[in-house]
C-alpha positions as CSV (number, residue, x, y, z in Angstrom):
1,M,0.2,0.3,-0.3
2,N,1.7,3.3,-0.8
3,K,1.5,6.7,1.0
4,F,-1.5,8.0,-0.1
5,E,-3.1,4.8,-0.1
6,N,-2.8,4.8,4.0
7,Y,-3.6,8.3,3.9
8,L,-7.0,7.8,2.2
9,V,-7.8,5.1,4.7
10,N,-6.3,6.6,7.8
11,N,-8.0,9.7,7.5
12,T,-10.9,9.5,5.3
13,A,-12.9,12.6,6.6
14,S,-10.1,15.1,6.5
15,F,-9.3,14.5,3.3
16,I,-13.0,14.7,2.4
17,C,-13.0,18.1,4.0
18,F,-9.5,19.5,2.1
19,L,-11.3,18.1,-1.0
20,F,-14.4,20.5,-0.3
21,A,-12.1,23.0,1.1
22,A,-10.4,23.1,-2.7
23,I,-13.9,23.3,-4.1
24,T,-14.4,26.3,-2.4
25,I,-11.6,28.0,-3.4
26,F,-13.5,28.6,-6.6
27,F,-16.1,30.7,-5.2
28,L,-13.4,32.8,-3.5
29,I,-12.1,33.4,-6.8
30,L,-15.5,33.5,-8.7
31,F,-16.9,35.9,-6.6
32,P,-14.7,38.9,-5.6
33,C,-14.0,39.3,-9.3
34,D,-17.7,39.3,-10.2
35,Y,-18.3,41.8,-7.5
36,Y,-15.8,43.3,-8.8
37,N,-17.1,43.8,-12.5
38,Y,-20.5,43.9,-11.4
39,N,-19.9,46.5,-8.8
40,K,-18.2,49.0,-11.4
41,V,-21.4,48.4,-13.7
42,Y,-23.5,49.4,-10.6
43,N,-22.3,52.3,-10.6
44,S,-21.9,53.5,-13.9
45,N,-23.8,55.0,-16.6
46,L,-24.6,53.9,-19.8
47,S,-22.3,56.1,-21.9
48,E,-19.2,54.8,-19.2
49,L,-19.8,50.9,-20.2
50,N,-18.0,49.1,-23.1
51,Y,-20.3,48.4,-25.8
52,I,-20.3,46.9,-29.8
53,E,-22.8,46.9,-32.2
54,G,-23.2,45.2,-35.6
55,E,-25.0,42.2,-37.5
56,I,-25.7,38.3,-35.6
57,I,-23.1,35.9,-37.3
58,E,-24.2,33.5,-35.2
59,V,-26.5,32.5,-32.1
60,Q,-26.5,29.8,-29.8
61,P,-29.6,28.7,-27.8
62,P,-29.8,27.1,-24.6
63,K,-29.0,23.5,-24.6
64,G,-27.5,21.1,-21.7
65,K,-27.1,22.2,-19.0
66,S,-26.7,26.1,-20.4
67,S,-29.3,28.7,-19.5
68,N,-27.2,31.1,-21.9
69,Y,-27.9,32.8,-25.2
70,D,-24.3,33.2,-26.9
71,F,-24.1,35.7,-29.2
72,Y,-21.4,36.4,-31.7
73,I,-20.9,39.6,-33.9
74,K,-19.2,40.3,-37.6
75,G,-16.0,41.9,-37.4
76,C,-15.5,40.5,-33.4
77,D,-13.7,38.0,-32.0
78,K,-15.4,38.0,-28.5
79,E,-18.3,36.4,-27.4
80,F,-21.2,37.3,-25.3
81,Y,-23.8,35.8,-23.1
82,I,-27.1,36.6,-21.6
83,H,-29.1,34.5,-19.4
84,E,-32.5,33.0,-21.1
85,K,-35.3,34.9,-18.4
86,E,-33.9,38.1,-19.5
87,V,-34.6,37.9,-23.4
88,K,-37.3,35.6,-22.8
89,G,-40.0,36.2,-26.0
90,T,-37.5,37.1,-28.1
91,E,-36.6,35.2,-31.4
92,F,-32.7,35.8,-32.4
93,N,-31.5,35.2,-36.2
94,E,-28.3,35.6,-38.0
95,G,-28.2,39.3,-39.5
96,D,-30.1,40.7,-37.2
97,Y,-28.8,44.0,-35.9
98,I,-27.7,44.5,-32.4
99,K,-25.7,46.8,-30.1
100,I,-24.8,45.8,-26.8
101,H,-22.9,47.0,-23.4
102,Y,-21.5,44.6,-21.8
103,A,-18.8,44.0,-18.3
104,D,-15.3,43.3,-18.4
105,K,-14.4,39.6,-18.5
106,V,-13.5,37.6,-15.6
107,F,-10.0,36.2,-16.4
108,F,-10.7,32.5,-16.2
109,R,-13.5,32.7,-18.5
110,G,-11.7,33.8,-21.6
111,E,-13.2,36.0,-24.4
112,Y,-16.7,35.9,-22.6
113,Y,-18.8,38.8,-21.7
114,R,-21.6,39.3,-20.1
115,I,-24.4,41.5,-21.5
116,I,-25.9,44.2,-19.6
117,N,-27.7,46.3,-22.1
118,F,-29.4,44.6,-24.9
119,D,-30.2,47.0,-28.0
120,Y,-32.2,44.4,-30.3
121,N,-33.1,45.6,-34.0
122,G,-33.6,49.7,-32.7
123,K,-35.5,48.1,-29.2
124,I,-34.2,47.9,-25.5
125,I,-34.8,44.0,-24.5
126,Y,-32.9,44.2,-21.9
127,G,-31.6,47.6,-19.9
128,L,-29.0,48.5,-17.5
129,E,-31.6,49.6,-14.9
130,Q,-33.2,46.2,-14.9
131,F,-29.4,44.6,-14.8
132,K,-29.0,47.0,-11.6
133,E,-31.7,45.4,-10.1
134,D,-31.2,41.8,-10.8
135,Y,-27.8,41.9,-9.4
136,N,-27.2,43.7,-6.4
137,P,-23.1,43.3,-5.8
138,N,-24.0,43.2,-1.9
139,A,-25.2,39.4,-3.1
140,Y,-21.6,38.7,-4.1
141,I,-20.5,40.2,-0.5
142,I,-22.5,37.4,1.5
143,G,-20.8,35.1,-1.3
144,I,-17.4,36.1,-0.3
145,V,-18.2,36.1,3.1
146,V,-19.7,32.5,3.5
147,S,-17.3,31.1,1.1
148,S,-14.6,32.3,3.2
149,L,-16.4,30.9,6.6
150,V,-16.9,27.4,4.5
151,F,-13.3,27.5,3.6
152,I,-11.8,27.7,7.0
153,G,-14.5,25.7,8.8
154,L,-13.6,22.8,6.1
155,I,-10.0,23.4,6.9
156,V,-9.9,23.8,10.9
157,V,-12.2,20.6,10.9
158,G,-10.2,18.9,8.7
159,L,-6.9,19.5,10.6
160,I,-8.6,18.5,13.7
161,L,-9.4,15.5,12.4
162,L,-5.9,14.8,10.9
163,F,-3.9,15.5,14.2
164,K,-6.4,14.7,16.9
165,N,-4.9,11.4,18.9
166,K,-6.9,8.8,17.4
167,P,-4.7,5.4,17.2
168,V,-4.4,4.1,13.5
169,N,-3.7,0.4,13.3
170,D,-3.3,-1.9,10.2
171,V,-5.7,-4.6,11.9
172,T,-8.5,-1.5,10.6
173,K,-6.8,-1.4,6.7
174,F,-6.5,-5.2,7.0
175,V,-10.0,-6.1,7.1
176,L,-11.3,-3.0,4.9
177,L,-8.8,-3.6,2.3
178,H,-9.2,-7.5,2.4
179,K,-12.9,-8.5,3.1
180,D,-13.4,-10.4,0.3
181,K,-10.5,-12.8,1.2
182,Y,-11.2,-12.8,5.0
183,G,-14.8,-13.7,3.7
184,L,-16.5,-11.0,5.7
185,T,-19.8,-10.1,5.5
186,D,-20.9,-6.4,5.0
187,K,-22.1,-6.4,8.7
188,Q,-18.7,-7.8,9.9
189,V,-16.8,-5.4,7.9
190,E,-19.0,-2.5,9.5
191,E,-18.5,-3.9,13.1
192,V,-14.8,-3.8,12.9
193,I,-15.2,-0.3,11.6
194,K,-17.1,0.4,14.9
195,Q,-14.7,-1.0,16.9
196,F,-11.6,0.8,16.1
197,E,-13.4,4.2,15.1
198,F,-13.7,5.2,19.4
199,S,-11.3,7.5,20.6
200,P,-8.9,6.1,23.1
201,K,-10.8,7.9,25.8
202,E,-13.9,6.2,24.9
203,T,-12.4,2.8,25.4
204,K,-12.5,1.4,28.4
205,L,-10.3,-2.1,29.1
206,D,-12.3,-4.7,30.8
207,K,-9.1,-6.6,31.9
208,P,-6.0,-5.1,33.0
209,K,-3.2,-4.7,30.2
210,E,-0.9,-6.6,31.7
211,E,-3.6,-9.5,31.3
212,I,-4.4,-8.7,27.7
213,Y,-0.9,-8.3,26.9
214,K,-0.2,-11.9,27.8
215,L,-2.9,-12.9,26.3
216,F,-1.7,-11.8,22.8
217,K,2.0,-13.1,23.3
218,D,0.2,-16.3,23.9
219,T,-1.1,-16.4,20.3
220,I,2.0,-16.6,19.0
221,Y,3.5,-19.4,18.1
222,V,5.8,-21.3,15.7
223,K,4.7,-24.1,13.2
224,N,6.7,-25.8,10.5
225,N,9.5,-23.1,11.2
226,R,6.9,-20.4,10.6
227,T,5.9,-18.4,13.3
228,Y,2.1,-17.5,13.6
229,T,-0.4,-15.3,15.6
230,S,-4.4,-16.2,15.8
231,G,-4.2,-12.0,17.9
232,L,-6.5,-10.4,15.6
233,E,-9.2,-12.5,16.6
234,L,-8.9,-11.7,19.7
235,V,-8.8,-7.7,19.1
236,E,-12.2,-6.2,20.4
237,N,-11.5,-2.6,20.2
238,D,-9.3,0.1,19.5
239,K,-7.3,-0.4,22.8
240,Y,-7.0,-4.0,22.4
241,G,-5.7,-2.9,18.7
242,E,-2.9,-0.6,20.6
243,I,-1.6,-3.3,22.7
244,F,-1.9,-6.1,20.0
245,F,0.6,-4.6,18.1
246,D,2.6,-3.5,20.7
247,V,2.9,-7.5,21.2
248,L,4.3,-7.5,18.0
249,A,6.5,-4.9,18.0
250,D,7.9,-6.3,21.3
251,T,9.2,-9.6,19.4
252,V,12.3,-7.4,16.9
253,S,15.0,-6.2,18.3
254,E,17.4,-2.8,17.0
255,N,18.1,-3.6,13.4
256,E,15.9,-6.9,12.7
257,L,13.5,-7.7,10.2
258,K,11.0,-10.8,11.2
259,V,7.8,-12.3,9.5
260,I,4.7,-13.3,11.8
261,Y,2.1,-15.0,9.4
262,D,-1.5,-14.4,10.0
263,D,-3.1,-17.4,11.7
264,C,-6.6,-15.6,10.5
265,V,-5.8,-16.9,6.9
266,K,-5.2,-20.2,6.3
267,D,-3.6,-20.2,3.0
268,D,-0.7,-18.1,4.6
269,G,-1.4,-15.6,2.4
270,A,-1.1,-12.8,5.3
271,I,1.8,-11.5,7.2
272,Y,2.6,-9.1,9.7
273,L,6.3,-7.8,8.6
274,L,7.7,-6.2,11.9
275,Y,11.1,-4.4,11.9
276,Q,13.0,-1.9,14.0
277,I,15.7,1.0,13.1
278,N,16.8,3.7,15.4
279,N,14.4,2.8,18.1
280,K,11.4,2.9,16.0
281,K,9.3,0.2,15.4
282,A,7.3,-0.6,12.3
283,V,4.5,-3.4,12.3
284,I,2.8,-3.8,8.6
285,N,0.1,-5.8,7.2
286,I,0.5,-7.5,3.9
287,Y,-1.3,-9.4,1.8
288,D,0.2,-12.1,-0.7
289,D,-0.3,-11.2,-4.5
290,E,-2.9,-13.2,-5.6
291,V,-1.3,-14.4,-8.7
292,T,2.5,-14.3,-7.6
293,K,1.6,-15.3,-4.2
294,L,4.3,-13.0,-3.2
295,F,4.7,-10.3,-0.2
296,N,5.2,-7.2,-2.6
297,I,7.5,-4.4,-1.0
298,D,8.7,-1.2,-2.4
299,E,9.9,2.1,-0.9
300,S,6.5,3.2,0.2
301,T,6.0,0.2,2.2
302,L,7.8,1.0,5.4
303,Y,6.3,3.5,8.0
304,F,6.5,3.3,11.5
305,L,3.9,2.5,14.3
306,N,3.9,5.5,16.5
307,T,2.9,8.1,13.7
308,E,4.3,10.5,16.0
309,K,7.2,10.0,15.0
310,S,9.3,10.8,12.1
311,E,8.6,9.8,7.8
312,P,11.2,6.7,7.2
313,T,14.5,8.5,6.2
314,K,15.8,7.5,2.8
315,K,18.6,5.9,4.7
316,E,16.1,3.7,6.7
317,I,14.1,2.7,4.0
318,D,17.5,1.5,1.9
319,E,18.5,-0.8,5.4
320,F,14.9,-1.9,5.2
321,L,14.9,-3.1,1.5
322,I,18.6,-4.9,2.4
323,Q,17.3,-6.5,5.5
324,V,13.9,-7.7,3.1
325,E,16.7,-8.8,0.6
326,Y,18.6,-10.6,3.4
327,Y,15.4,-12.6,4.3
328,N,14.6,-13.7,0.7
329,K,18.1,-14.9,0.1
330,Y,18.8,-17.1,3.9
331,E,15.0,-17.6,5.5
332,E,12.5,-17.6,2.8
333,N,11.6,-16.3,-0.5
334,I,8.5,-14.3,0.5
335,F,9.1,-10.9,-1.2
336,F,8.9,-9.2,-4.4
337,I,11.0,-5.9,-4.1
338,K,9.5,-3.2,-6.6
339,K,12.6,-1.3,-7.6
């Protein structure tokens, strides 16, 4: 699993907040631009506005999601538009003569200009005063304020969800990403999610920590020269999950790499890859590739159990890959290392 996938699994809620905040930026750009343009029109006379006149060489009526009429005028490379409700009941034809006053363009709309005053064949069908009644610039100020508040709120909530003290463990990722291989029903998956969504303050241990630690430690055994654990079956909530991972992490020493097979997967298709370097411990759940039956490893595989510690350095990642290669050569050839 690469780092982006890890982020999505562990921080889905904060990712959604940041995604909607990014969308809100569009409105934070659009509303000020429209406010500047329309406020200028609102405080201008007709003689102060840009205008053009000539024959219509093309008119595009509203279609699809568009609610605008688009006009092209002979000798002009600009495109002009007006909402259909503002010219309702008027039939336009190529060759008709029009004179239009228009607002300045918004930079991301290209050569696309809003019609403010529309003289069609010598008759005003939409005027400046009507535009001022329809488009009060104060509405855009409200839009700017609301968009700013929404943007700030989404960022704050996203950061709170991202950095709050919530345990992140691979048991949850393990089940969510590979429920089919576990043979879990949707109801069972939901139950796992509930167990691991509680914050540390909401979860209480029903037994002394030392007793639970021993319970998980006793699930580790050796069979056919492989080390196994059935501890996942005993994980009841996030606190249990923390202790389970602590037990696994405590089985390795500095600069040691160890593999413990998950007894819950009968075909030995899942492992806990344990590693320690610079007093930082990694407990990584990996499933084998369905085709090769090997466990895929790359430079993004390594991450440490304690998420408060720094990301792995390039040197730590290189040392990790060397240890994996050594394990393949002298212990079991079970890894495929992507380079």
